[in-house]
C-alpha positions as CSV (number, residue, x, y, z in Angstrom):
1,M,17.1,22.5,-9.9
2,G,16.9,26.3,-9.5
3,Y,16.1,28.0,-6.3
4,E,12.7,29.2,-7.6
5,A,11.6,25.7,-8.4
6,M,12.8,24.4,-5.0
7,G,10.9,27.3,-3.3
8,A,7.8,26.4,-5.2
9,V,8.0,22.8,-4.2
10,H,8.6,23.8,-0.6
11,A,5.6,26.1,-0.7
12,L,3.4,23.3,-2.2
13,V,4.5,20.9,0.6
14,A,3.9,23.5,3.3
15,R,0.4,24.3,2.0
16,A,-0.4,20.6,1.7
17,W,0.8,20.1,5.3
18,V,-1.3,23.0,6.7
19,R,-4.3,22.1,4.6
20,G,-4.1,18.5,5.6
21,R,-4.3,19.5,9.3
22,E,-7.4,21.7,8.6
23,Q,-9.3,19.3,6.3
24,G,-9.3,15.7,7.4
25,G,-10.3,14.1,4.0
26,Q,-7.7,15.7,1.8
27,G,-4.6,13.9,3.3
28,T,-4.6,10.9,0.9
29,V,-5.0,13.0,-2.2
30,E,-2.2,15.3,-1.1
31,Y,0.1,12.4,-0.3
32,V,-0.5,10.9,-3.7
33,G,0.3,14.3,-5.3
34,L,3.6,14.4,-3.4
35,I,4.5,10.9,-4.4
36,L,3.8,11.8,-8.1
37,L,5.9,14.9,-7.7
38,V,8.8,12.8,-6.4
39,A,8.3,10.4,-9.2
40,V,8.5,13.1,-11.8
41,I,11.6,14.6,-10.2
42,L,13.3,11.1,-10.1
43,A,12.3,10.5,-13.7
44,G,13.9,13.9,-14.7
45,V,17.1,13.0,-12.9
46,V,17.3,9.6,-14.6
47,K,16.6,11.2,-18.0
48,A,19.2,14.0,-17.4
49,S,21.8,11.5,-16.2
50,G,21.6,9.7,-19.6
51,S,23.9,12.4,-21.0
52,F,26.7,11.7,-18.5
53,S,29.6,9.5,-19.5
54,D,29.2,7.3,-16.4
55,K,25.8,5.6,-16.8
56,G,26.2,3.1,-13.9
57,I,24.0,5.0,-11.5
58,A,21.3,5.7,-14.0
59,E,21.2,2.1,-15.1
60,A,21.0,0.9,-11.5
61,V,18.1,3.3,-10.8
62,V,16.2,2.2,-13.9
63,K,16.7,-1.5,-13.0
64,K,15.4,-1.0,-9.5
65,L,12.4,1.0,-10.7
66,K,11.6,-1.7,-13.3
67,A,11.9,-4.4,-10.6
68,A,9.6,-2.4,-8.3
69,I,7.0,-1.9,-11.0
70,D,7.2,-5.6,-12.0
71,G,6.8,-6.6,-8.3
72,V,3.5,-4.6,-8.0
73,G,1.9,-6.7,-10.7
74,E,2.6,-10.0,-9.1
């Protein structure tokens, strides 16, 4: 991940933190946004790791994610 992207993510989190303190009702929406951001980054890492020769970590992450998703439906 480039420095510009990391800076943009940091600025987004900082704005959400300050805004959350100023506006009481926005906290939940911002936390959901941050969770979605983390999920997208994690999905990108899993997708990018598919091109590596050692797929053990990627397969373990995918198995854990599938188990967590299946566990929500129960």
